N, CA, C, O and CB atoms as a CASP TS submission, in Angstrom:
PFRMAT TS
TARGET T0000
AUTHOR 0000-0000-0000
METHOD Language model
MODEL 1
PARENT N/A
ATOM      1  N   MET     1      45.523 -43.648 -24.152  1.00  0.00           N
ATOM      2  CA  MET     1      46.090 -42.331 -24.331  1.00  0.00           C
ATOM      3  C   MET     1      47.208 -42.169 -23.303  1.00  0.00           C
ATOM      4  O   MET     1      47.010 -42.407 -22.112  1.00  0.00           O
ATOM      5  CB  MET     1      45.002 -41.215 -24.184  1.00  0.00           C
ATOM      6  N   HIS     2      48.375 -41.764 -23.778  1.00  0.00           N
ATOM      7  CA  HIS     2      49.528 -41.609 -22.888  1.00  0.00           C
ATOM      8  C   HIS     2      49.648 -40.192 -22.341  1.00  0.00           C
ATOM      9  O   HIS     2      50.060 -39.992 -21.199  1.00  0.00           O
ATOM     10  CB  HIS     2      50.804 -41.981 -23.619  1.00  0.00           C
ATOM     11  N   LYS     3      49.281 -39.204 -23.170  1.00  0.00           N
ATOM     12  CA  LYS     3      49.474 -37.820 -22.750  1.00  0.00           C
ATOM     13  C   LYS     3      48.310 -36.955 -23.200  1.00  0.00           C
ATOM     14  O   LYS     3      47.836 -37.054 -24.331  1.00  0.00           O
ATOM     15  CB  LYS     3      50.788 -37.267 -23.306  1.00  0.00           C
ATOM     16  N   PHE     4      47.865 -36.110 -22.291  1.00  0.00           N
ATOM     17  CA  PHE     4      46.829 -35.125 -22.578  1.00  0.00           C
ATOM     18  C   PHE     4      47.504 -33.764 -22.667  1.00  0.00           C
ATOM     19  O   PHE     4      48.403 -33.460 -21.883  1.00  0.00           O
ATOM     20  CB  PHE     4      45.700 -35.135 -21.485  1.00  0.00           C
ATOM     21  N   ILE     5      47.073 -32.949 -23.617  1.00  0.00           N
ATOM     22  CA  ILE     5      47.660 -31.627 -23.817  1.00  0.00           C
ATOM     23  C   ILE     5      46.556 -30.583 -23.791  1.00  0.00           C
ATOM     24  O   ILE     5      45.498 -30.767 -24.391  1.00  0.00           O
ATOM     25  CB  ILE     5      48.447 -31.560 -25.153  1.00  0.00           C
ATOM     26  N   GLY     6      46.813 -29.488 -23.090  1.00  0.00           N
ATOM     27  CA  GLY     6      45.887 -28.357 -23.061  1.00  0.00           C
ATOM     28  C   GLY     6      46.617 -27.097 -23.478  1.00  0.00           C
ATOM     29  O   GLY     6      47.718 -26.823 -23.000  1.00  0.00           O
ATOM     30  N   LEU     7      46.011 -26.333 -24.365  1.00  0.00           N
ATOM     31  CA  LEU     7      46.579 -25.062 -24.819  1.00  0.00           C
ATOM     32  C   LEU     7      45.635 -23.936 -24.451  1.00  0.00           C
ATOM     33  O   LEU     7      44.417 -24.080 -24.553  1.00  0.00           O
ATOM     34  CB  LEU     7      46.843 -25.078 -26.346  1.00  0.00           C
ATOM     35  N   CYS     8      46.192 -22.822 -24.028  1.00  0.00           N
ATOM     36  CA  CYS     8      45.372 -21.641 -23.776  1.00  0.00           C
ATOM     37  C   CYS     8      46.239 -20.398 -23.883  1.00  0.00           C
ATOM     38  O   CYS     8      47.463 -20.461 -23.762  1.00  0.00           O
ATOM     39  CB  CYS     8      44.694 -21.718 -22.384  1.00  0.00           C
ATOM     40  N   ALA     9      45.591 -19.281 -24.111  1.00  0.00           N
ATOM     41  CA  ALA     9      46.308 -18.011 -24.150  1.00  0.00           C
ATOM     42  C   ALA     9      46.891 -17.731 -22.770  1.00  0.00           C
ATOM     43  O   ALA     9      46.255 -18.007 -21.753  1.00  0.00           O
ATOM     44  CB  ALA     9      45.372 -16.851 -24.603  1.00  0.00           C
ATOM     45  N   LYS    10      48.077 -17.195 -22.739  1.00  0.00           N
ATOM     46  CA  LYS    10      48.744 -16.899 -21.465  1.00  0.00           C
ATOM     47  C   LYS    10      47.902 -15.969 -20.601  1.00  0.00           C
ATOM     48  O   LYS    10      47.944 -16.054 -19.374  1.00  0.00           O
ATOM     49  CB  LYS    10      50.121 -16.273 -21.715  1.00  0.00           C
ATOM     50  N   GLN    11      47.146 -15.093 -21.225  1.00  0.00           N
ATOM     51  CA  GLN    11      46.319 -14.128 -20.505  1.00  0.00           C
ATOM     52  C   GLN    11      45.012 -14.735 -19.990  1.00  0.00           C
ATOM     53  O   GLN    11      44.299 -14.087 -19.224  1.00  0.00           O
ATOM     54  CB  GLN    11      46.012 -12.952 -21.401  1.00  0.00           C
ATOM     55  N   ASN    12      44.688 -15.955 -20.393  1.00  0.00           N
ATOM     56  CA  ASN    12      43.433 -16.596 -20.014  1.00  0.00           C
ATOM     57  C   ASN    12      43.591 -17.282 -18.648  1.00  0.00           C
ATOM     58  O   ASN    12      43.852 -18.482 -18.562  1.00  0.00           O
ATOM     59  CB  ASN    12      42.994 -17.624 -21.098  1.00  0.00           C
ATOM     60  N   ILE    13      43.430 -16.504 -17.612  1.00  0.00           N
ATOM     61  CA  ILE    13      43.656 -16.984 -16.246  1.00  0.00           C
ATOM     62  C   ILE    13      42.677 -18.098 -15.869  1.00  0.00           C
ATOM     63  O   ILE    13      43.064 -19.057 -15.201  1.00  0.00           O
ATOM     64  CB  ILE    13      43.532 -15.825 -15.254  1.00  0.00           C
ATOM     65  N   ALA    14      41.425 -17.983 -16.285  1.00  0.00           N
ATOM     66  CA  ALA    14      40.418 -18.994 -15.931  1.00  0.00           C
ATOM     67  C   ALA    14      40.788 -20.364 -16.500  1.00  0.00           C
ATOM     68  O   ALA    14      40.702 -21.368 -15.793  1.00  0.00           O
ATOM     69  CB  ALA    14      39.028 -18.570 -16.445  1.00  0.00           C
ATOM     70  N   SER    15      41.193 -20.415 -17.756  1.00  0.00           N
ATOM     71  CA  SER    15      41.581 -21.694 -18.364  1.00  0.00           C
ATOM     72  C   SER    15      42.830 -22.262 -17.707  1.00  0.00           C
ATOM     73  O   SER    15      42.938 -23.471 -17.502  1.00  0.00           O
ATOM     74  CB  SER    15      41.817 -21.523 -19.868  1.00  0.00           C
ATOM     75  N   THR    16      43.769 -21.388 -17.381  1.00  0.00           N
ATOM     76  CA  THR    16      44.985 -21.825 -16.694  1.00  0.00           C
ATOM     77  C   THR    16      44.634 -22.480 -15.366  1.00  0.00           C
ATOM     78  O   THR    16      45.180 -23.532 -15.033  1.00  0.00           O
ATOM     79  CB  THR    16      45.942 -20.635 -16.469  1.00  0.00           C
ATOM     80  N   LYS    17      43.734 -21.875 -14.608  1.00  0.00           N
ATOM     81  CA  LYS    17      43.331 -22.428 -13.311  1.00  0.00           C
ATOM     82  C   LYS    17      42.683 -23.797 -13.462  1.00  0.00           C
ATOM     83  O   LYS    17      42.937 -24.693 -12.657  1.00  0.00           O
ATOM     84  CB  LYS    17      42.371 -21.477 -12.605  1.00  0.00           C
ATOM     85  N   VAL    18      41.848 -23.968 -14.481  1.00  0.00           N
ATOM     86  CA  VAL    18      41.187 -25.259 -14.712  1.00  0.00           C
ATOM     87  C   VAL    18      42.226 -26.336 -15.016  1.00  0.00           C
ATOM     88  O   VAL    18      42.162 -27.437 -14.468  1.00  0.00           O
ATOM     89  CB  VAL    18      40.166 -25.152 -15.875  1.00  0.00           C
ATOM     90  N   LEU    19      43.178 -26.022 -15.884  1.00  0.00           N
ATOM     91  CA  LEU    19      44.204 -27.003 -16.239  1.00  0.00           C
ATOM     92  C   LEU    19      45.050 -27.384 -15.023  1.00  0.00           C
ATOM     93  O   LEU    19      45.266 -28.568 -14.765  1.00  0.00           O
ATOM     94  CB  LEU    19      45.103 -26.453 -17.353  1.00  0.00           C
ATOM     95  N   VAL    20      45.520 -26.400 -14.289  1.00  0.00           N
ATOM     96  CA  VAL    20      46.364 -26.663 -13.114  1.00  0.00           C
ATOM     97  C   VAL    20      45.583 -27.428 -12.049  1.00  0.00           C
ATOM     98  O   VAL    20      46.120 -28.342 -11.424  1.00  0.00           O
ATOM     99  CB  VAL    20      46.906 -25.339 -12.527  1.00  0.00           C
ATOM    100  N   LYS    21      44.329 -27.063 -11.839  1.00  0.00           N
ATOM    101  CA  LYS    21      43.488 -27.753 -10.849  1.00  0.00           C
ATOM    102  C   LYS    21      43.326 -29.234 -11.190  1.00  0.00           C
ATOM    103  O   LYS    21      43.152 -30.069 -10.303  1.00  0.00           O
ATOM    104  CB  LYS    21      42.106 -27.083 -10.763  1.00  0.00           C
ATOM    105  N   ASN    22      43.385 -29.548 -12.480  1.00  0.00           N
ATOM    106  CA  ASN    22      43.225 -30.929 -12.927  1.00  0.00           C
ATOM    107  C   ASN    22      44.554 -31.655 -13.120  1.00  0.00           C
ATOM    108  O   ASN    22      44.600 -32.724 -13.728  1.00  0.00           O
ATOM    109  CB  ASN    22      42.450 -30.958 -14.214  1.00  0.00           C
ATOM    110  N   GLY    23      45.631 -31.070 -12.602  1.00  0.00           N
ATOM    111  CA  GLY    23      46.911 -31.762 -12.581  1.00  0.00           C
ATOM    112  C   GLY    23      47.842 -31.493 -13.746  1.00  0.00           C
ATOM    113  O   GLY    23      48.931 -32.064 -13.804  1.00  0.00           O
ATOM    114  N   PHE    24      47.445 -30.639 -14.672  1.00  0.00           N
ATOM    115  CA  PHE    24      48.304 -30.328 -15.811  1.00  0.00           C
ATOM    116  C   PHE    24      49.483 -29.479 -15.352  1.00  0.00           C
ATOM    117  O   PHE    24      49.360 -28.669 -14.433  1.00  0.00           O
ATOM    118  CB  PHE    24      47.507 -29.598 -16.918  1.00  0.00           C
ATOM    119  N   GLN    25      50.625 -29.675 -16.004  1.00  0.00           N
ATOM    120  CA  GLN    25      51.831 -28.915 -15.694  1.00  0.00           C
ATOM    121  C   GLN    25      52.224 -28.079 -16.908  1.00  0.00           C
ATOM    122  O   GLN    25      52.106 -28.527 -18.048  1.00  0.00           O
ATOM    123  CB  GLN    25      52.992 -29.860 -15.275  1.00  0.00           C
ATOM    124  N   LEU    26      52.688 -26.871 -16.652  1.00  0.00           N
ATOM    125  CA  LEU    26      53.145 -26.007 -17.735  1.00  0.00           C
ATOM    126  C   LEU    26      54.380 -26.624 -18.369  1.00  0.00           C
ATOM    127  O   LEU    26      55.355 -26.927 -17.681  1.00  0.00           O
ATOM    128  CB  LEU    26      53.447 -24.573 -17.222  1.00  0.00           C
ATOM    129  N   GLU    27      54.335 -26.812 -19.691  1.00  0.00           N
ATOM    130  CA  GLU    27      55.462 -27.399 -20.411  1.00  0.00           C
ATOM    131  C   GLU    27      56.152 -26.399 -21.325  1.00  0.00           C
ATOM    132  O   GLU    27      57.348 -26.525 -21.590  1.00  0.00           O
ATOM    133  CB  GLU    27      54.997 -28.583 -21.220  1.00  0.00           C
ATOM    134  N   ALA    28      55.412 -25.405 -21.808  1.00  0.00           N
ATOM    135  CA  ALA    28      56.025 -24.451 -22.741  1.00  0.00           C
ATOM    136  C   ALA    28      55.187 -23.191 -22.840  1.00  0.00           C
ATOM    137  O   ALA    28      53.969 -23.212 -22.665  1.00  0.00           O
ATOM    138  CB  ALA    28      56.196 -25.081 -24.132  1.00  0.00           C
ATOM    139  N   VAL    29      55.869 -22.100 -23.124  1.00  0.00           N
ATOM    140  CA  VAL    29      55.207 -20.858 -23.501  1.00  0.00           C
ATOM    141  C   VAL    29      55.583 -20.607 -24.957  1.00  0.00           C
ATOM    142  O   VAL    29      56.761 -20.492 -25.295  1.00  0.00           O
ATOM    143  CB  VAL    29      55.627 -19.643 -22.561  1.00  0.00           C
ATOM    144  N   ILE    30      54.582 -20.525 -25.800  1.00  0.00           N
ATOM    145  CA  ILE    30      54.795 -20.314 -27.230  1.00  0.00           C
ATOM    146  C   ILE    30      54.562 -18.835 -27.507  1.00  0.00           C
ATOM    147  O   ILE    30      53.424 -18.365 -27.521  1.00  0.00           O
ATOM    148  CB  ILE    30      53.842 -21.222 -28.105  1.00  0.00           C
ATOM    149  N   ARG    31      55.636 -18.119 -27.723  1.00  0.00           N
ATOM    150  CA  ARG    31      55.561 -16.666 -27.843  1.00  0.00           C
ATOM    151  C   ARG    31      54.964 -16.245 -29.182  1.00  0.00           C
ATOM    152  O   ARG    31      55.199 -16.869 -30.217  1.00  0.00           O
ATOM    153  CB  ARG    31      56.944 -16.051 -27.674  1.00  0.00           C
ATOM    154  N   ASP    32      54.184 -15.163 -29.127  1.00  0.00           N
ATOM    155  CA  ASP    32      53.566 -14.573 -30.325  1.00  0.00           C
ATOM    156  C   ASP    32      52.889 -15.625 -31.207  1.00  0.00           C
ATOM    157  O   ASP    32      53.105 -15.659 -32.418  1.00  0.00           O
ATOM    158  CB  ASP    32      54.618 -13.824 -31.140  1.00  0.00           C
ATOM    159  N   GLU    33      52.081 -16.470 -30.600  1.00  0.00           N
ATOM    160  CA  GLU    33      51.438 -17.582 -31.305  1.00  0.00           C
ATOM    161  C   GLU    33      50.218 -17.146 -32.116  1.00  0.00           C
ATOM    162  O   GLU    33      49.980 -17.672 -33.203  1.00  0.00           O
ATOM    163  CB  GLU    33      51.029 -18.646 -30.315  1.00  0.00           C
ATOM    164  N   CYS    34      49.455 -16.203 -31.603  1.00  0.00           N
ATOM    165  CA  CYS    34      48.265 -15.773 -32.338  1.00  0.00           C
ATOM    166  C   CYS    34      48.096 -14.260 -32.213  1.00  0.00           C
ATOM    167  O   CYS    34      48.556 -13.632 -31.259  1.00  0.00           O
ATOM    168  CB  CYS    34      47.003 -16.505 -31.817  1.00  0.00           C
ATOM    169  N   LYS    35      47.424 -13.709 -33.206  1.00  0.00           N
ATOM    170  CA  LYS    35      47.238 -12.263 -33.253  1.00  0.00           C
ATOM    171  C   LYS    35      45.770 -11.936 -33.002  1.00  0.00           C
ATOM    172  O   LYS    35      44.881 -12.500 -33.640  1.00  0.00           O
ATOM    173  CB  LYS    35      47.707 -11.684 -34.617  1.00  0.00           C
ATOM    174  N   LEU    36      45.528 -11.029 -32.077  1.00  0.00           N
ATOM    175  CA  LEU    36      44.184 -10.560 -31.768  1.00  0.00           C
ATOM    176  C   LEU    36      44.190  -9.056 -31.940  1.00  0.00           C
ATOM    177  O   LEU    36      44.900  -8.342 -31.231  1.00  0.00           O
ATOM    178  CB  LEU    36      43.736 -10.973 -30.320  1.00  0.00           C
ATOM    179  N   ASP    37      43.403  -8.582 -32.875  1.00  0.00           N
ATOM    180  CA  ASP    37      43.438  -7.175 -33.270  1.00  0.00           C
ATOM    181  C   ASP    37      44.865  -6.852 -33.722  1.00  0.00           C
ATOM    182  O   ASP    37      45.352  -7.453 -34.679  1.00  0.00           O
ATOM    183  CB  ASP    37      42.981  -6.231 -32.087  1.00  0.00           C
ATOM    184  N   ASP    38      45.528  -5.938 -33.068  1.00  0.00           N
ATOM    185  CA  ASP    38      46.910  -5.600 -33.448  1.00  0.00           C
ATOM    186  C   ASP    38      47.934  -6.107 -32.437  1.00  0.00           C
ATOM    187  O   ASP    38      49.082  -5.664 -32.437  1.00  0.00           O
ATOM    188  CB  ASP    38      47.055  -4.095 -33.600  1.00  0.00           C
ATOM    189  N   ASN    39      47.521  -7.032 -31.581  1.00  0.00           N
ATOM    190  CA  ASN    39      48.411  -7.526 -30.528  1.00  0.00           C
ATOM    191  C   ASN    39      48.709  -9.009 -30.715  1.00  0.00           C
ATOM    192  O   ASN    39      47.815  -9.807 -30.996  1.00  0.00           O
ATOM    193  CB  ASN    39      47.791  -7.285 -29.146  1.00  0.00           C
ATOM    194  N   TRP    40      49.975  -9.359 -30.556  1.00  0.00           N
ATOM    195  CA  TRP    40      50.371 -10.760 -30.573  1.00  0.00           C
ATOM    196  C   TRP    40      50.264 -11.319 -29.156  1.00  0.00           C
ATOM    197  O   TRP    40      50.679 -10.678 -28.191  1.00  0.00           O
ATOM    198  CB  TRP    40      51.816 -10.927 -31.132  1.00  0.00           C
ATOM    199  N   LEU    41      49.701 -12.523 -29.046  1.00  0.00           N
ATOM    200  CA  LEU    41      49.497 -13.166 -27.745  1.00  0.00           C
ATOM    201  C   LEU    41      50.330 -14.437 -27.634  1.00  0.00           C
ATOM    202  O   LEU    41      50.551 -15.143 -28.618  1.00  0.00           O
ATOM    203  CB  LEU    41      48.008 -13.490 -27.529  1.00  0.00           C
ATOM    204  N   ASP    42      50.784 -14.710 -26.423  1.00  0.00           N
ATOM    205  CA  ASP    42      51.498 -15.953 -26.145  1.00  0.00           C
ATOM    206  C   ASP    42      50.492 -17.040 -25.779  1.00  0.00           C
ATOM    207  O   ASP    42      49.452 -16.758 -25.183  1.00  0.00           O
ATOM    208  CB  ASP    42      52.536 -15.755 -25.002  1.00  0.00           C
ATOM    209  N   ASP    43      50.805 -18.274 -26.139  1.00  0.00           N
ATOM    210  CA  ASP    43      50.025 -19.429 -25.719  1.00  0.00           C
ATOM    211  C   ASP    43      50.836 -20.228 -24.714  1.00  0.00           C
ATOM    212  O   ASP    43      52.067 -20.210 -24.738  1.00  0.00           O
ATOM    213  CB  ASP    43      49.624 -20.310 -26.934  1.00  0.00           C
ATOM    214  N   CYS    44      50.143 -20.922 -23.840  1.00  0.00           N
ATOM    215  CA  CYS    44      50.783 -21.822 -22.887  1.00  0.00           C
ATOM    216  C   CYS    44      50.359 -23.245 -23.210  1.00  0.00           C
ATOM    217  O   CYS    44      49.185 -23.518 -23.460  1.00  0.00           O
ATOM    218  CB  CYS    44      50.416 -21.448 -21.417  1.00  0.00           C
ATOM    219  N   ALA    45      51.334 -24.148 -23.202  1.00  0.00           N
ATOM    220  CA  ALA    45      51.063 -25.563 -23.430  1.00  0.00           C
ATOM    221  C   ALA    45      51.208 -26.295 -22.099  1.00  0.00           C
ATOM    222  O   ALA    45      52.249 -26.225 -21.446  1.00  0.00           O
ATOM    223  CB  ALA    45      52.025 -26.162 -24.515  1.00  0.00           C
ATOM    224  N   TYR    46      50.156 -26.989 -21.716  1.00  0.00           N
ATOM    225  CA  TYR    46      50.137 -27.764 -20.479  1.00  0.00           C
ATOM    226  C   TYR    46      50.032 -29.241 -20.828  1.00  0.00           C
ATOM    227  O   TYR    46      49.387 -29.606 -21.810  1.00  0.00           O
ATOM    228  CB  TYR    46      48.962 -27.326 -19.556  1.00  0.00           C
ATOM    229  N   GLY    47      50.657 -30.079 -20.034  1.00  0.00           N
ATOM    230  CA  GLY    47      50.614 -31.507 -20.284  1.00  0.00           C
ATOM    231  C   GLY    47      50.274 -32.297 -19.034  1.00  0.00           C
ATOM    232  O   GLY    47      50.560 -31.879 -17.912  1.00  0.00           O
ATOM    233  N   LEU    48      49.654 -33.452 -19.256  1.00  0.00           N
ATOM    234  CA  LEU    48      49.316 -34.381 -18.172  1.00  0.00           C
ATOM    235  C   LEU    48      49.517 -35.793 -18.704  1.00  0.00           C
ATOM    236  O   LEU    48      48.863 -36.200 -19.664  1.00  0.00           O
ATOM    237  CB  LEU    48      47.837 -34.167 -17.655  1.00  0.00           C
ATOM    238  N   LEU    49      50.418 -36.534 -18.082  1.00  0.00           N
ATOM    239  CA  LEU    49      50.652 -37.917 -18.480  1.00  0.00           C
ATOM    240  C   LEU    49      49.595 -38.819 -17.847  1.00  0.00           C
ATOM    241  O   LEU    49      49.083 -38.533 -16.765  1.00  0.00           O
ATOM    242  CB  LEU    49      52.075 -38.374 -18.074  1.00  0.00           C
ATOM    243  N   SER    50      49.280 -39.903 -18.533  1.00  0.00           N
ATOM    244  CA  SER    50      48.190 -40.770 -18.070  1.00  0.00           C
ATOM    245  C   SER    50      48.418 -41.296 -16.654  1.00  0.00           C
ATOM    246  O   SER    50      47.461 -41.440 -15.894  1.00  0.00           O
ATOM    247  CB  SER    50      48.021 -41.939 -19.022  1.00  0.00           C
ATOM    248  N   HIS    51      49.657 -41.583 -16.288  1.00  0.00           N
ATOM    249  CA  HIS    51      49.907 -42.111 -14.935  1.00  0.00           C
ATOM    250  C   HIS    51      49.827 -41.023 -13.859  1.00  0.00           C
ATOM    251  O   HIS    51      49.856 -41.334 -12.669  1.00  0.00           O
ATOM    252  CB  HIS    51      51.280 -42.778 -14.882  1.00  0.00           C
ATOM    253  N   GLU    52      49.726 -39.756 -14.264  1.00  0.00           N
ATOM    254  CA  GLU    52      49.618 -38.657 -13.307  1.00  0.00           C
ATOM    255  C   GLU    52      48.166 -38.311 -12.967  1.00  0.00           C
ATOM    256  O   GLU    52      47.907 -37.521 -12.060  1.00  0.00           O
ATOM    257  CB  GLU    52      50.318 -37.431 -13.855  1.00  0.00           C
ATOM    258  N   ARG    53      47.235 -38.899 -13.693  1.00  0.00           N
ATOM    259  CA  ARG    53      45.817 -38.604 -13.454  1.00  0.00           C
ATOM    260  C   ARG    53      45.396 -39.124 -12.092  1.00  0.00           C
ATOM    261  O   ARG    53      45.803 -40.204 -11.664  1.00  0.00           O
ATOM    262  CB  ARG    53      44.933 -39.220 -14.557  1.00  0.00           C
ATOM    263  N   GLY    54      44.565 -38.322 -11.415  1.00  0.00           N
ATOM    264  CA  GLY    54      44.122 -38.693 -10.073  1.00  0.00           C
ATOM    265  C   GLY    54      42.861 -39.472 -10.036  1.00  0.00           C
ATOM    266  O   GLY    54      42.393 -39.838  -8.958  1.00  0.00           O
TER
END
């Protein structure tokens, strides 16, 4: 595997912390990706290349 990808809602602080703690870097913010009730939420895409793993 060359690249690992993690996606989470921008508002999901706990998931963001887990990804960053494990070396993932923010690669993109995908605006209005999913709808929850009447609100559109942004998703964040994080990436980790295999040679960056600790």
